[in-house]
N, C-alpha and C positions, 0 to 999 in steps of 0.2 A: 455474533448477530444475536439478537433478541427475539422473544416471541411475538413482537409487534410487527414483524416482517420488515424490519429496518436494520441497516448496520451504518455504524458511525464512523466517519472518516475525517480524519484531522489533514487539512490541505496545506502544504509547504510550498508546491510549485509554483512557480513565477511566470510560467510559460502560458501558452494559449490554453492548455490542457486537454487539447484533443485526443493525445493517445490515452491519457489516463480516463478521459470520459468513457473511451470506447471500452476500457478494461473495466471499468465500474458498471457500464451498460451491460456487458456479459456475465458480470458476477450476479447483477440484478435479475437477468434473465434466467439463470441456472437456479437461483435461490429463491425467487420470487419475492425478495425483498428489496426495498428502495434504499439508496444510500442517502444519509443526513451528513451533509459536508458542512464542517467548520472551518474556517481558515484561522492559522495561527503560527507561530514561531515553532521551530523544529524541536529544540530542548523541551519546552513544556508539552509538545503534542506527543513527544516519544515518552515522557513520564506517564501521560495519562493512558496511553496504549499500554504499557507496562502494567499499570493498576487496573486494567480492564475496563476503563471509561471508554475507549475507542476501540474499533475492530481493525483499522487500517490507518497507517499515515501515508499519504501520497507527497512525492515529490522530495523525498529526503535525500540529501548528498552527504555522504559520509566517508571520511577517511579510513582508509583500512586498518589504521591503529586506534580507530574509535572504540571506547568501551562498549558502545552499543552494538557492536558488530557481534558480541558473544552474548548479549542480555535480550536481544530480539533476534527475529528472522527477517533477514534482508533479502528482498525478491531481486530477480533478475532485473537488469534495466530495460527500457523500453524507449523506443524512438528513434531519431536520427543519430544521436550521440551514444548509442548503446554501448559502443566499445571504448567511451572515454572514462577515465577512473572516477570522474566528477558527474558520470550520468545520475539522473534522477531516479529514484528507486521507490518502491512500494513496501513497506514495513509492517509486518504481522507480529503478533505475540509469540513467544516459544510455547510450545507444547500443545498447540491446538492444530493437530497434524492435518487432519481432514479441511480444515479452513485453509492452512497453508498450501496444501496441495490443490485446493480449488482456484485460490488466488494466483499461484504459480502457473496453473494451467491457463488460466484467462490471459495472463500476460503472454505467455508463449504463443497462444492462438492468435491474439491481437499483432504480435511482432513478426509472425510467420516463421517462427523457429521450430 
């Protein structure tokens, strides 16, 4: 998140986005920052996230054996297909523990877990 009260989100999700919109709205309310959303393909967005150019990637579907599972922090699933191994997830950078906790808390609050 930047000092301009914005956070940058890469959007991969192909669904209607209502679950993710609620999570982003909750994060926005907690932080006082607004999301700047940019659609794109998964791999380029994950690279930008790892480089610090994005704060979140929304809608990632990753195989359990993907190298990204160790390179980034994969959030819990959200939505109807939350128990599916191919559920869409929100991804953050490793090492930003307060941000990771905030994001995971917003996901849990919106999914009722």
